[in-house]
C-alpha positions as CSV (number, residue, x, y, z in Angstrom):
1,M,136.0,161.3,85.9
2,S,133.0,159.6,87.6
3,K,133.7,156.4,89.7
4,R,131.2,154.0,90.7
5,L,130.5,153.1,94.5
6,Q,128.7,150.0,95.6
7,V,127.0,150.1,99.1
8,L,125.1,147.2,100.5
9,L,122.1,148.3,102.5
10,E,119.3,146.5,104.4
11,E,116.1,146.5,102.5
12,S,114.4,148.8,105.0
13,D,117.1,151.4,104.8
14,L,116.9,151.5,101.1
15,E,113.2,151.9,101.1
16,E,113.5,154.9,103.5
17,I,116.1,156.4,101.1
18,R,113.8,155.8,98.1
19,R,111.0,157.6,100.0
20,L,113.3,160.5,101.1
21,A,114.5,161.0,97.4
22,A,111.0,160.7,95.9
23,R,109.9,163.3,98.4
24,R,112.4,165.7,97.1
25,N,111.8,164.5,93.5
26,I,115.4,163.5,93.0
27,T,117.0,160.2,92.3
28,V,118.4,157.8,95.0
29,A,121.9,158.4,93.5
30,D,121.4,162.2,93.9
31,W,120.1,161.9,97.4
32,V,123.1,159.6,98.4
33,R,125.6,162.1,96.7
34,E,124.1,165.0,98.7
35,A,124.2,163.1,101.9
36,L,127.9,162.2,101.4
37,R,128.7,165.9,100.5
38,A,127.0,167.0,103.7
39,A,128.8,164.5,105.8
40,R,132.1,165.5,104.2
41,Q,131.4,169.2,104.9
42,Q,130.8,168.4,108.6
43,A,133.8,166.3,109.1
44,P,136.7,168.1,110.8
45,A,139.1,169.7,108.4
46,K,142.2,169.1,110.5
47,D,143.5,166.3,112.7
48,A,142.2,166.8,116.3
49,S,145.7,165.9,117.6
50,R,147.3,169.1,116.2
51,K,144.7,171.2,118.2
52,L,145.2,169.2,121.3
53,D,149.0,169.6,121.0
54,A,148.5,173.4,120.8
55,I,146.1,173.4,123.9
56,R,148.6,171.3,125.8
57,K,151.6,173.7,124.9
58,A,149.4,176.8,125.9
59,A,148.4,175.1,129.1
60,K,152.1,175.0,130.2
61,L,152.6,178.7,129.7
62,G,152.2,181.2,132.5
63,Y,149.4,183.7,131.9
64,P,148.1,186.6,134.1
65,T,145.3,185.4,136.0
66,S,143.0,186.6,139.0
67,D,139.6,185.9,140.2
68,V,136.9,186.7,137.8
69,R,135.6,189.7,139.7
70,T,138.9,191.3,139.8
71,M,139.5,190.6,136.2
72,L,136.2,192.1,135.1
73,A,136.8,195.2,137.2
74,E,140.1,195.7,135.6
75,I,138.7,195.3,132.2
76,E,136.1,197.8,133.0
77,R,138.6,200.3,134.2
78,G,140.4,199.8,130.8
79,Y,137.4,200.9,129.2
80,G,137.0,203.9,131.3
81,V,134.2,202.6,133.2
82,D,134.1,202.6,137.0
83,D,131.9,199.8,138.4
84,G,132.0,201.3,142.0
85,R,134.0,198.6,143.6
């Protein structure tokens, strides 16, 4: 079932939308629906607080660390490649 949405725009904004829609040979309504659909697709699917909580929990855990050169050398040795160090 379709529902009506009323949006008040400045005349200059509406004229720009009309030009953009005309350039694509579509109605203003179709242009607006496409713009809203694109905006929804770009919106984050999940609440950012869940991701931040996971990062905070992970940051409290202990992970093996070293300086980057040592870690890369260990990785290379694991691949069977000797880096000469």
